Every structure is written in C-alpha cells, then in structure tokens.
N, C-alpha and C positions, 0 to 999 in steps of 0.2 A: 559690386564686388560678390562673387559668390562665395559664402561663408561654409556652408555645408550643402551637401546633395545626398538625398536618399532616393534610390531607386528599387522599385518592385515589379517583377514580371514584365520588364521591357526585353524583348527578343529572347536572348539565351540568359539574360539577367534575372535571377529569381529573387534576390536580395542583397543589395551592396550599397555601400556608402562611401563618399570621399569627402574630405576637407582641404580643397586646394590652398595652397600657400598664398599670401599676399602678392608674390612675385612669380616664380616661374615653377610650374608644376609639369611632370613629363608621365605620359600613360605609354608604357611599353608592353610587348607581348607578342608571342608568335602570330603570324597571318592568320586570321580566321579564329582568333581567341575571343572576338566579341568586342573589341574596342568601338566599332560604330555603334554599337547599342547604347554605349555610355554618350556618345555624342548625340544622338537621337534623343536621348532623356534631356540633355542642355537644350535641345531645340525645342522640346515641349515645354521647358521651364520659362523660356524667353518668348512664348507666345506663337510659335510656328504651327502649322498646320498639322493635325493628328491623323494617323491611320491606324485603323482597326487592326491591320495586319502586324503592326508592332507588338500586340499583346502577346506574351508567352503562350505557348500552345498549352491549352488544358486549363489556363487561368481565367477567371471571368472578367479580370480588368487589370489594367496596368495602373501604377501610380508613381508620379515623380513628386517629391517634396522637396524643398530648398529653402535655405535662409541666405537673403542677400542684404547688403547694405547699398542703398540706393542714395543718390544725392538728396540732403535734406533729412535722411533717416535719424531716429535717435539710437540709443546703445542696443536696442533690441532687434534693429533692423526689420526687414520685411519678411514675411513667410508665405511661400507660395504653395499651393497643393494642387496638383492637377491630376484627374482621373480620366481615364479612357477605356471604355467598356469593350468587351469582344463584339458587341452590337454596333459599335460606332459612337455610342452616344457618350458625350463627356460631360465633365464639371471642373469648373475653375473656382479655387476660394484664394484669395489675398488676405492675409492677417485675419482668418477666421469668417471672412464675409464672401458671399458669392460675387463673381466677376465675370466679364465675358473675356473671350479669347483676345478680342480687340483691345480691350483695356489693358491685358497682360502684355500683349505686344508693345503697346504704348508706354507703359510704366518700366517694363524691364527690358524689351527688346532693344531699346535705344542705348542700352549700356553694354550690351554683350554682342560682340561682332563674331559670327562662325565663319571662319576663314579656311573653308574645305576646297579642295581642287575645282569643284563644281558649284561651289556656294560664294563666290566672291561678290555677294550683293552689293556692297558698298561700293567696292572699287570698280566692279565691271559695270555698274549703273551710272550712266553718263550724267544723270540728273544730280548726283552726289559730288561731282567733281567740282563744281562751282562753289560747293559748301567747303570741301576740303581746301580749295585756294583761299577762300576768304578767311578759314580759320588760321591758315598759315599766315596771311597778310596782318592778321590782328584788327585792331581798332580803327585804322584807317579804311579797310574794306567795310567793316560795320557801319561806320559813320556814313560812308558814300552810298552803302546800299540803303541805309535809312532814308536819306535825302532822295534818292532815286524812287524809292516806293511811294514817298510821299507825293512826288511830283507825278508819279504814274496815276495814283488815285486821283488828283486833281484833274489829269487830263481826261481820265476816263468820264469824271463827274461832268466836264465841259462838253464832253461829246455825247453823253446823254441829254444834256440840257439842250444842245443844239438840235438833236433829232426830235425831241419833244417839241421845240419851237416849229420846226418844219412841220411836223405832223398837224399842229393847230394851223399854220398857214394853209395846209391842204385841205381845210374844213371845207365840206360840200355846202350848198345853200340850205340844206334841211337842217344840218348840223349848226351853221351859223345862225339861223333863225331860232333854233332851240336855245342856244346859248345866249342869245340876246332876249329872249323871254325869261329864261332863268335870271339873268342879270337884272332885268326890269323888276321882277316879282321880288326879289330879295332886297334890291336897293330901296324899294317902295317903304319897305319895313324898316330897313337899315338897322340890322341887329347889331351890337357891339360886343365884344368879347367879355363874358361874365355877366351880362344883364339878366339872363334867363335865372342864373342861380341867385341873383340879388332879389329878383321879382319873387321867387319862390319863397325866399326868406321873409320878405316884407308882408306879403299877403296874408298870412295868419294873423298878424297883428292888426292889420286894416280891417279884415272882415269880422274879427270878433273883438274890436276896440271897446265896446259897451260893456260886455262882459269882463274884459280885462281890466277896465277901470273901476267896475263894481267890486272886484275881487281884490285889487290893491287898496283901495279906500276902506272897504270893510275890514279888511286884515289890519291896516293901520289903526283904524279906531280901536279895534279890540286890544291893540297892544298898548297904545299911548293915550286912548281917550279917557275920560273920567271913570275912575272905578276900572280901568283896564290893567293888562298883566304888568305894566311897568310901575303902576301904583301899588299893586298887590306884592310885587318883588320889593318895592322900596321899604314897605310897612315891615315886611319880614326880615329885612337887612337891619332896620333900626332895631327891631325887638330881640333879635339874636345879639347884636352888638351891646346893647344895655345889659342883657343877661350875662353877658361874657365875663362881666366883673366877678361873678361867683362861679363861673365853670369857663376856663379858656377853650375847652373843646367848642363851644358854640361859636367862638369867635373865628375859627377856621371856616366853620360851615358859612357864616356871615360874608366872609371874603368871597367864597365860591360864588354865593348869590349876588353878590356884588358885581363881580366880573360877568355873570349872565345877564345882569340888569343892563350892563354897558353893551353887550351884544344886542339884546332886544331893542334898546333905544336907537341903535345905529340901522338895524332892520327896519324900523318904524320910519326913520328918516329917509331911507332910500326907497321905501313904498310910497311915501309921499312925492318924492322927485320923479318916481316911475308913472304914478297916477298924473302928475302934472304935464309930463312929456306925452301922454296919449291925447292924440287929437282926432277924434273920429269924424271924417269927412266922406259922407257919401260919394261926393263928386270924385273925389281921389281914389276911392276904392273902385268906383266904375271905370276911370282910367288905366288903374293897375290892372284890373281884370279883363280889360280889352286889349292890353299890351300884351299880356301873357297869353291871351288866345292867338294874337298874330303870330308871336314866336312859336308857339306849339304848332300851329299850322305850317310853319317852315319846316319845322323839325320833323313832322309827318311827312312832308313832301321830299325833303333832301337830307334826312338825318341818317341814321338814328340820333345823333348828337349834334349840339350847335356846332361843335368843331367842324363836323362834316358840312353844316350849312355854309359857315363861312369859308370852307376850303372850296365848296362848290361854287361859291360867288367868285373867288379869286379864278378858278379855272374858267369859269365863262367869261369873266372879264378879260383875260389873255386871249382866248378865242377871238373874241370882238375885236380886240386892239390888234391882234396879228392880222386880221383881215382888212384892217383900215388904216395900218400904219405904212403901208408902201414896202414892207420888208425891213423895217428898220429893227425890230426885234431879233429877226434872224441875222442880220449884219452884226449886232452887237454879240450874240451869241457865237457867231463864226470868228469875230475877232478874238474873243475869250478863248476859243479853243486854240487859234493860233498861238496866243501868248502862253497858254498852258503847254502845248507841244514844243515850243521852243525851249520853255524852262525844262522839260522832261528831256529833251535831246542834250541840254547842256549838263544835266544830272548824269545821263547816260554816258556822256563823254568823261565825265568826272570818275565815274566808277569804273569804265573800261581802262582809264589811265592807271588807277591804283592796281587793278589786276594785272596790267600788262607789266608794271613795274616788279611785282611780285611773282609773276609766272615764271619767269626763266630762272630766278632765284631757287623757287621749289624745285623746278627741273634739275637744276645742277645738283642740289642737295641729294636728291633722291636717286640721282644717277651715280653719285659718289658712293652711296650705300650699296648700289646694285654693283659697282666695281668689286667692292669689298667682298661682296658674296660670289666673287668670281663669275660675273656675267660678262667679262671682256669688255668692249667697246660698246655695249648695248646701253641704252640710255633712255630716260624718260623725256618726253617732249609735251609740253603743256600748250594746246591749241587754244586760240581765242579767235571767233569768227562773228562779226556784227551780223546780226539778223535784220530782215525785212522787218519795218515798223508793225506790221501786223502780227509779227510773230514775238513781239516782246512779251516777258512774262515778269512775275514780281522777283524772279531771280536775277534779272538784268536783261540788257539790250543785246547781248552777245551769248553765243554758244561756247561754252568752256568744255574741253575735253582732254583726257590724258591719252596719249599716243605712245606706242613703244617703237623704238628704233632697234632692230636686232644688231646693227653694226654701223660703223662709219660708212657713209656714202648709200646706206639702204633707205628705202622709203619707210616713213613711220607710219604705223598702222593703228587703228583703234585697239586699246588694251583687249576688248571683248572679242576680238577676232584672233588673238593669239592662240595657237592651237596647243601649245605645250603648258599642262597645267603646272608643272615645275617652274616655268618662267614666271606664270602669273603669280604663284605663291611668293616667289621671292622678290617680285616687284612689289606685292602689297606688302611683304615685311619690310622693305625699305622705305616704303611710304609711311608705313606706321611709326618706325622709328624716327623719321623726321619730322612727322607732326607731333609726336610726343605728346606734350599736355594739352596741345591745340584740340586733339581729337577728343571728342565727347564721350567716346567708348571707353569704359573702365576695364572691361574683360575681354581679352581676345583668345579664341579658341581654334587652334591651327590643326588641321587635319592633313597630314601627308604634305607639310611645308617642305619636307626633305625629299621630296619625289625626284629621283634621278640625280641627287647629290651624293659626293662621295670625297674622298681626300680632303685637300686642302680647304675646299668649299665647305665641307662639313664642319671643319673647325671655325671658320668665318661665320657660318650660318648660327652656330652655339653662341658666339660672341656677340652676335647681333641680337638674338633673342634675349640673351641675358641683359643687354643694354636696354632693350625694349621693356622687360621686367621692371627695371627702375622706375617706370612710369605707369605702367599697366599691371593688372592680373593677367598672366599668360598661361594658358594650358595648352599642351602640345602632345599630340600622338606621334610619335617618332619612332623610326627604326635604327636612328644613329646613336651610336654610344657616345659621341663627342657631345650631342645635345643633352642625352641622358645625365651625364655627370656634371652638366651645368645646372641642374635643376635644384631647387630649395627642398622639394617634397618628390618623391618618385613612387608611383604605383605600378605594380604587376598586375597586367590582366591575363588570367588563365582560364581554360576551358576545361572542364572535367564531365565525367558521366555522373547526372544526378539521379534524382528519385526516378523511377521507373525507367530508368535508362535514357532520359531525355537529357541531353547536353546542357551545362550550367556553366555560366561565366560568373567569377568572382574577382574582385579586386581588393588587393591587399597592399598596403603600404610597406614599403621595403627599405631596410637601411642595413648597415653593418655588412656582414659576409653574404646575406642574401641579395644585397644591392651589388655586391662585387660578382657575385654569380651572373646576375642578369646582365651587368655590363659586359662580362666575359663572354656570354652567349651572343650579345649583340655585335661583339668584335669579329668572333671567329667561328660561330655557330656551335661551340663546345665549350666546355667549363674545365677545360685542362689547367694544369699548373701555370703554364706560361700564359696562357691567356687570363687567368685570375691575377697573375702578377701585373700584368700591363693594366688591367682594369682597376687594380688597386693603387697603382701609381697614378693613373689618371684622376681618380677621385681625391687622392691625396694633395695632388697638385691644385686641384680646384678648391680644396678646403684651405690650403696654405694662402692662395691669393684671396681667398674670401670674395671675389668680384663676380662669381658666378660665370667666369669665361672658360 
C-alpha cells in the first residue's frame, strides 16, 4: 500500500505530494492538467523503465520518493527513492540503501497494478491467467499444482538419466578403452572415501613417533618424577596449610595450589598414557607413506580432489558396464522414465480437473460483475486447452486463457485482441472485484477506467470501485462525478503558469465547498448554483450511506 508519494520535477510537476487513502482515492482535473505525470511517477516508484524525457524542462533530474507498506513490513514501512537525471542516468534507494531497478520491481511492483488503457499488463498477459484462476480456486489448485511440479521434476530427471545412459552406450572403441584403463588403474589402488584424510592425519605421528615419545616422557618426568613439579606443589600446599593457623589468607592460596596440583597430576597421567600408546614401527610408516603416494598419484591424475577420483571411477564403470550389459541399463532407465511420465500425466489430469471445475465459476462471477457494469450480455470465458507433452511447463499441462465474448452467440476472442480500451478496463475491474483477497496486488491504479462510460454505467462503475476499495487500495484518475463522490480522498490536479512562464501542475487535496465546486464542474462543465446543489446532494448522499457507493 502506498502511504505517501512525493514528486519533484516530473513532466509538468515541479513539487507535489499526495497521501492516498487506504480505500478509494480519486484524481480529477481538466484534460491536460498533468494527471498523467503523477501516474508516471507511480510507475517509477514500482520499478518501471525510466525515460529522461520525463524530467521537467530545465531541471537537472527528477525525483520520486514514497513510503509504502509491503507484506512483512514493520510500522515504519519501506521508503523508496528514485532519481533520474536529464542525461538518463538513474539511482534507486530502498530504505537508504542502493538497489537495482530489478529489485525495486520485484519488491514493490508485485504489489501495485497499473491499470491504464494501454497498460493492462496482468490481465492482457496470458501467462498470468493461470495464476489468477489458481488464486480463485484456492488450496485445491495449490496442492494439485505442487504435486504436478514434483512429478514434472521427477520426469525431467528420469529423461536426463536415460539420455546419459544412452550416451554411454554410444561410446566409441577409443572412449571405451579409456574408461576401462581408468577403471583398472583406480581399482588397483581401490581408494575408499575419507581414506586420504585419515592418512594425512596419521602420518605426522608415525613419522615423528620417536620425538613425540621423548617429548611426552620427558614432560611427564618433569611433572611427576622425584623432585618434579608435583612434589614442589605438594610441599607448597602443606607449608601454606600449616601457616594458615596464624593467617587464614594463606589457606585460600593453599586451596588454589591444591587445585593446580590436581590438574598437573591429571596431565602427567595422560602424558604417560599417550607415551605408552605410541608405537614407532618403521615398516608401518613405510606402508602408510606408500599408500599415501598411490592415493596422491590418483588425485593428480583424476582430481583435484579424491571425491573427483571416486566420481571418475563410477563414471568409467558405468561406461564399461553399459557396453557389456546388452542394453540392460538403458532398458531400466527407459522403464523408469515411462513410470515417471505416467505419474506426471496423472498429476496433470488432476490439476486440469481442479481448474476445469473452477474455471466456469470464475467466468460466471466475472460476467455477473460485467453485467452490473452495464456491459449487457458480454461475458468472460475461461478457456483451457491441453498442450502437447513437449510444451508442458511448471504452470501446468494446459494453456489457460481469458476470452471475451461481446454478446450472446458471438465468438469469444482473446482479451488482448479487444479494440476498446473501455471494455478492457471494465473487464479488468470486474476481475479485480471477483478475485478480491485472492489477488496478491494490494494497490490498484486505474487510468481512464471510465472511458466511454456515462449515465447508469457511471453509477454502477462507482459502486464497483467502492466495493473493490474494501479489499484494495484503489487510486483512480476519473472524469466521472459519480466516481469522484465515492472517494474517501479527493485530489484536484491543476495546471498553471509557473516560474519563467513554464506550465506547472499542482495537486491539492480538496474537501468541503472546494470539492463541491469540482464535482459541479465534472457534472456540467460549470459551477453554477444548480450544478453545485446537485454536487452537494451527491456528496451528502454518499456521506449518509457511508458505503462509498
């Protein structure tokens, strides 16, 4: 949700701010006043492509700054700042840290949908239709899609394994000879996992056994031998303990030394065990060194690590076995692929069944909203077409597409081929209302959703927008008074002559008589008393109902 938006030097806007309501906010004003500049600013805020031509004439750069509340945000929200220079160079900051435009689009763009006549990116993109249907279907579709994707991954892995086995079976004589040589050489040494590391840990003790034994025995003698440290500490403890009768302070030191004496005696005992455990064996040392040399030779030849050596042995063995097993490996791999493909087809059928059950319900619900928007017998059709196996994707085995039927008995056509922007806007609006909470977009920005609308349709449109604002933040650029009076917050966009004669667009939140005057202008083009009375009556009716309709 957009909490605040501050715009500087974007097109005709020199400096302007808005704070959209959580529900419905409208922007109104004369044609050409600069409402498009504000929409361009929101596009920049959500990570769309920047154009240096958007920078206000004479300004070095434009800047758009906004605070949003995104899913998972704390009470401070997320602060986004985007700057675009007149030279085309840009900068993005998110919460004070530099970020990329791609990151901005990922974090913010997914929560804001820009619904202009020529920007119905989500609704007109066929790739999003299946996601919208699954959102409508809920958990059953999510579970079925998860099972399908697991089955697809397993089938793809099985196909890769079959191709690998076949590639091994196609080994040439030269490659087979090489594999046999590698296998024979590694098997002669027969390395085991972790053996090299064990040898590298054991060899230093074996190579320096005599020195280690002398060090351990000598240290033990100094500690526990006659006249050693243990005897000296024992004498000190006894002397201090005896004298403690005259001064208790000496007793505390005696206890400290007594504790140290225990530690020293423990170390001496452990040194004895260590020395007894050492066994210097020249023959064993020679065997270990020889073994290490053979393993190092394999690592140099097939490494760099022993894991690479072991993997090379497995690969060589598979090549040799594939050439000598009469095709058994390939048969097993092919059978596994058939089994995985059968499981995938079953999962695809289950997913298609869930979608096929939900599709007509979604189409009916959207078509009902379209009728409410005075679209007559026009309706939405949700098409589902099973694709050839080679075209299956992680989205499913079928193509899901929203089609538009202008009237009963007419052919349904893809939404993207509808010529009328007004029709697309109202279809989108109907979809948004039906999807409600299932839609992951929190903010919807409508530009010219009222194109070609008037009369009873205008009243219906206002009611639908108000209903949509119950589940989303809705920002609408409108020319309809019926929509304007339904808003919680109303901004007037005006153009005036600024400094140096350069036109300047301003945004002002209006209420009271200022709002009455603007609604009056939208109704009849003037602010006469009759128009004002009607505008005032419309606003009062809306306030009395309190439902935004």
